[in-house]
C-alpha positions as CSV (number, residue, x, y, z in Angstrom):
1,M,-8.8,-0.2,11.6
2,K,-12.4,0.9,11.4
3,L,-11.4,3.7,9.0
4,E,-9.4,1.3,6.9
5,A,-12.5,-0.9,6.5
6,E,-14.6,2.1,5.6
7,A,-12.1,3.2,3.0
8,L,-12.0,-0.3,1.5
9,I,-15.8,-0.4,1.4
10,E,-16.0,3.0,-0.2
11,K,-13.3,2.1,-2.7
12,N,-15.1,-1.1,-3.6
13,R,-18.5,0.6,-3.9
14,I,-16.9,3.2,-6.2
15,S,-15.3,0.5,-8.4
16,Q,-18.6,-1.3,-8.7
17,T,-20.5,1.8,-9.7
18,G,-18.0,3.0,-12.2
19,V,-15.8,6.1,-12.1
20,G,-18.5,8.3,-13.8
21,A,-21.0,7.5,-11.0
22,I,-18.8,8.7,-8.1
23,S,-20.2,11.8,-6.4
24,E,-17.8,14.6,-5.5
25,D,-18.6,14.0,-1.8
26,S,-17.6,10.3,-2.2
27,R,-14.3,11.3,-3.9
28,E,-13.5,13.9,-1.2
29,R,-14.3,11.4,1.6
30,L,-12.2,8.7,0.1
31,V,-9.3,11.1,-0.4
32,E,-9.7,12.3,3.3
33,M,-9.7,8.7,4.5
34,Q,-6.6,7.8,2.5
35,K,-4.8,10.8,3.8
36,F,-5.7,10.0,7.4
37,L,-4.6,6.4,6.9
38,K,-1.3,7.5,5.4
39,D,-0.7,9.8,8.4
40,E,-1.7,7.1,10.9
41,R,0.7,4.6,9.2
42,A,3.5,7.2,9.4
43,K,2.8,7.6,13.1
44,D,2.8,3.9,13.6
45,D,6.1,3.6,11.7
46,E,7.6,6.3,13.9
47,V,6.5,4.6,17.1
48,E,7.9,1.3,15.8
49,R,11.3,2.9,15.0
50,E,11.4,4.5,18.5
51,L,10.6,1.2,20.1
52,H,13.2,-0.6,18.1
53,A,15.8,2.1,19.0
54,D,14.9,1.7,22.7
55,Q,15.3,-2.0,22.5
56,L,18.7,-1.7,20.8
57,G,19.7,0.9,23.4
58,G,18.8,-1.5,26.2
59,E,20.8,-4.3,24.5
60,L,23.8,-2.1,24.1
61,H,23.6,-1.1,27.8
62,K,23.4,-4.7,28.8
63,S,26.4,-5.7,26.7
64,K,28.6,-2.9,28.3
65,K,28.2,-4.4,31.8
């Protein structure tokens, strides 16, 4: 969550200063944060799928009894 906030702040700062005013470091940092957030969301989605599958498996096991 902290990185999401930092990415939004950086993106907002960049949009306020105009594209021409973005330093290369700022661009690289923003790209790195966006990549990290994408990876973290993918991990969260995977955990959510596994949890859902476990819940379904438990429900199927209960219904067989």
